[in-house]
FIMAR-920146 format. One line per 5 residues: number of its first residue (from 0); their letters; for each residue x, y, z of N, C-alpha, C. Coordinates in nm, 3 decimals. Each point is the difference from the previous one (the first is absolute). Layout:
<sites>
NUM> A> X:Y:Z:X:Y:Z:X:Y:Z ~ ...
</sites>
This chain:
<sites>
0> MNTIG> -2.074:-7.288:1.153:-0.087:0.104:-0.049:-0.012:-0.150:-0.166 ~ 0.084:-0.088:0.013:-0.068:-0.095:-0.148:-0.084:-0.122:0.098 ~ 0.044:-0.023:0.097:-0.186:-0.077:0.068:-0.105:0.032:-0.029 ~ 0.012:0.143:0.082:-0.158:0.016:-0.014:-0.035:0.049:-0.174 ~ 0.098:0.049:-0.112:0.002:0.055:-0.134:-0.046:-0.152:-0.063
5> SWLRA> -0.012:-0.174:0.035:0.007:-0.081:-0.037:-0.135:-0.072:0.049 ~ -0.016:0.018:0.122:-0.119:0.005:0.065:-0.134:0.076:-0.112 ~ 0.042:0.105:0.006:-0.118:0.084:-0.058:-0.004:-0.020:-0.134 ~ 0.071:-0.071:-0.077:0.038:-0.049:-0.132:-0.085:-0.140:-0.007 ~ -0.019:-0.069:0.102:-0.051:-0.095:0.006:-0.128:-0.019:0.031
10> FGAFW> -0.051:0.073:0.131:-0.135:0.092:-0.012:-0.067:0.052:-0.117 ~ 0.042:0.068:-0.072:-0.054:0.037:-0.114:-0.022:-0.073:-0.066 ~ 0.080:-0.081:-0.036:0.004:-0.115:-0.155:-0.115:-0.116:0.088 ~ 0.003:-0.005:0.118:-0.121:-0.128:0.042:-0.142:0.074:-0.036 ~ 0.030:0.113:0.023:-0.181:0.073:0.004:-0.038:0.023:-0.128
15> WDFIV> 0.129:0.001:-0.139:0.000:0.048:-0.139:-0.113:-0.127:-0.030 ~ 0.119:-0.082:0.023:-0.015:-0.192:-0.074:-0.169:-0.010:0.087 ~ -0.003:0.042:0.133:-0.156:-0.067:0.070:-0.098:0.028:-0.089 ~ -0.026:0.174:0.008:-0.056:0.092:-0.044:-0.027:-0.004:-0.202 ~ 0.109:0.014:-0.024:-0.007:-0.046:-0.175:0.003:-0.127:-0.030
20> GDDWR> 0.090:-0.097:0.034:-0.027:-0.114:-0.047:0.039:-0.019:-0.121 ~ -0.093:-0.091:-0.051:0.008:-0.027:-0.171:-0.067:0.102:-0.099 ~ -0.090:0.030:0.065:-0.093:0.107:-0.143:-0.026:0.164:0.087 ~ 0.126:0.065:-0.043:0.036:0.154:0.012:-0.102:0.089:-0.030 ~ -0.133:-0.082:-0.133:-0.090:0.058:-0.006:-0.169:0.035:0.112
25> LAAGV> 0.028:-0.127:0.061:-0.078:-0.084:0.058:0.038:0.150:0.153 ~ 0.117:0.021:0.031:0.021:0.101:0.130:-0.042:0.123:-0.072 ~ 0.031:0.067:-0.079:0.000:0.101:-0.061:-0.152:0.018:-0.029 ~ -0.065:-0.099:-0.042:-0.178:0.016:0.033:-0.042:0.054:0.119 ~ 0.041:-0.042:0.102:-0.091:-0.022:0.160:0.071:0.093:0.014
30> VAAIA> 0.105:0.086:0.002:0.006:0.095:0.046:-0.060:0.127:-0.053 ~ -0.043:-0.025:-0.145:-0.062:0.133:-0.045:-0.135:-0.005:0.019 ~ -0.066:-0.147:0.040:-0.110:-0.042:0.057:-0.032:0.062:0.156 ~ 0.130:0.010:0.063:-0.037:0.065:0.141:0.060:0.162:-0.074 ~ 0.024:0.073:-0.024:-0.035:0.087:-0.056:-0.083:0.066:-0.075
35> VTGIL> -0.077:-0.022:-0.095:-0.125:0.029:-0.011:-0.126:-0.049:0.051 ~ -0.008:-0.072:0.108:-0.032:0.002:0.096:-0.006:0.122:0.077 ~ 0.149:0.033:0.043:-0.018:0.107:0.132:-0.061:0.085:-0.069 ~ 0.018:0.048:-0.130:-0.058:0.156:-0.062:-0.130:-0.064:-0.061 ~ -0.062:-0.097:0.015:-0.157:0.019:-0.039:-0.042:0.032:0.158
40> ARSHS> 0.119:-0.101:0.103:-0.125:0.044:0.114:0.047:0.176:0.082 ~ 0.002:0.111:-0.051:0.040:0.133:0.012:-0.136:0.018:-0.052 ~ -0.025:-0.050:-0.101:-0.154:0.067:-0.064:-0.151:-0.083:0.024 ~ 0.064:-0.121:-0.013:-0.152:-0.119:0.049:0.036:-0.065:0.148 ~ -0.142:0.013:0.051:0.012:-0.066:0.132:0.015:-0.218:-0.012
45> TVWWF> -0.034:0.007:-0.137:-0.029:-0.182:0.023:0.076:-0.001:-0.133 ~ 0.144:-0.022:0.022:0.059:-0.097:-0.114:0.103:-0.125:0.051 ~ -0.097:-0.034:0.108:0.083:-0.117:0.072:-0.035:-0.106:-0.104 ~ -0.054:-0.013:-0.092:-0.024:-0.092:-0.109:0.091:-0.003:-0.097 ~ 0.092:0.111:0.014:0.090:0.031:-0.154:0.115:-0.129:0.029
50> LPLAV> 0.092:0.011:0.075:0.113:-0.070:0.077:-0.027:-0.124:0.005 ~ -0.116:-0.091:0.000:-0.039:-0.129:-0.004:0.009:-0.027:-0.154 ~ -0.097:0.084:-0.071:-0.025:-0.041:-0.133:0.156:0.062:-0.064 ~ 0.071:0.032:0.025:0.128:0.058:-0.087:0.073:-0.161:0.027 ~ 0.006:-0.045:0.151:0.045:-0.110:0.005:-0.002:-0.131:-0.059
55> LTLLA> -0.117:0.030:-0.020:-0.058:-0.165:-0.064:0.012:0.040:-0.141 ~ 0.008:0.103:-0.093:0.017:0.025:-0.084:0.115:-0.025:-0.058 ~ 0.102:-0.011:0.086:0.170:0.011:0.000:0.037:-0.141:-0.002 ~ -0.094:-0.073:0.096:0.027:-0.114:0.006:-0.026:-0.079:-0.082 ~ -0.113:0.012:-0.061:-0.040:-0.058:-0.146:0.088:0.031:-0.112
60> LSLLS> 0.033:0.117:-0.018:0.151:-0.001:-0.122:0.092:-0.050:0.027 ~ 0.059:-0.015:0.143:0.109:-0.046:0.039:-0.029:-0.174:-0.041 ~ -0.086:-0.079:0.024:-0.072:-0.062:-0.006:-0.007:-0.018:-0.176 ~ -0.058:0.021:-0.045:-0.002:-0.016:-0.163:0.152:0.050:-0.051 ~ 0.078:0.030:0.086:0.188:0.056:-0.105:0.037:-0.125:0.038
65> SVRAA> -0.030:-0.051:0.060:0.079:-0.146:0.106:-0.039:-0.122:-0.117 ~ -0.128:-0.002:-0.007:-0.034:-0.134:-0.040:0.022:-0.019:-0.201 ~ -0.001:0.175:-0.039:0.081:0.012:-0.147:0.109:-0.017:0.004 ~ 0.092:0.022:0.109:0.121:-0.031:-0.007:0.043:-0.168:0.024 ~ -0.104:-0.012:0.069:0.000:-0.203:0.039:-0.032:-0.065:-0.171
70> RRL> -0.098:0.035:-0.044:-0.046:-0.045:-0.137:0.152:0.017:-0.118 ~ 0.057:0.075:0.011:0.123:0.016:-0.092:0.088:-0.060:0.020 ~ 0.018:-0.061:0.114:0.122:-0.112:0.014:-0.070:-0.155:-0.071
</sites>
């Protein structure tokens, strides 16, 4: 049981680091964008544009944050 537990812990740690990575806000934003797209898809048939727009917005905000942090150094 100890081997399985350590394997599960390592597996979970890998996925946490892979998905969340350096910026938890970006990961939370993507999850929120997917949820909003799902909610909008129930009431509207053409919401394909929302997810790419949200991802581009999150990318721009992440880059802006990184540039500001680099300028402070």
